[in-house]
C-alpha positions, -999 to +999 in steps of 0.1 A: -174-002-238-201+013-259-216+048-256-248+056-275-252+088-295-277+101-320-261+083-349-257+049-332-231+034-310-196+048-304-171+021-294-140+041-298-128+076-300-137+108-282-172+122-276-175+160-279-205+175-261-226+202-278-212+228-255-176+218-263-184+217-301-199+252-299-168+266-281-144+249-305-164+262-335-163+297-320-125+295-315-120+283-350-142+311-364-120+336-345-089+320-361-106+325-395-094+290-406-115+260-417-085+237-422-079+231-385-091+202-363-092+198-325-064+173-317-068+155-284-037+136-273-021+118-243+015+126-235+038+113-208+041+137-179+022+154-152+017+143-116+000+110-124+021+098-153+000+109-183-014+143-193-040+155-218-032+179-247-058+197-266-048+219-295-057+229-331-038+210-357-038+211-395-018+179-398-031+145-407-011+117-392-010+080-402-035+061-381-054+092-369-090+085-356-111+113-369-147+121-358-170+149-369-193+167-344-215+191-363-187+204-385-160+202-358-134+176-365-118+159-335-086+140-342-068+115-320-034+099-329-032+061-329-010+060-297-035+081-277-067+065-290-066+035-266-063+059-236-092+080-248-118+055-260-152+067-247-138+099-231-161+129-231-147+164-238-170+191-224-167+229-220-177+245-187-182+282-181-191+289-145-180+314-118-157+287-104-142+273-135-139+279-173-124+256-198-125+222-214-129+191-192-123+155-200-143+127-183-122+096-191-136+062-181-101+047-188-084+068-161-078+050-129-066+080-110-059+117-114-043+146-096-057+179-083-046+199-114-071+179-136-046+177-165-029+145-154-041+110-150-030+074-148 
């Protein structure tokens, strides 16, 4: 699967929307640290078998997939990368919902909580 972006074609890794990149940058500015990256991972658990984890991380792990989105580094570990290839991380701020969302073309099902998928 390929997804086009401004720099060419993305065949693996995560896509961070401009809204999500802006929010991550604002959160990093609040922390006052420039050594952190947004780590997106998949862990066993949740209603559907797997769940997403998003957190700031200063570590660099062997096999990490690292992508830069306007100065915001997004890191995925090598075990999570196959589950997240082509997934889009967005940030929504509406009356009904606020937070990061993940649109993952690899997920065959999810639960109502939105944090778990299969």
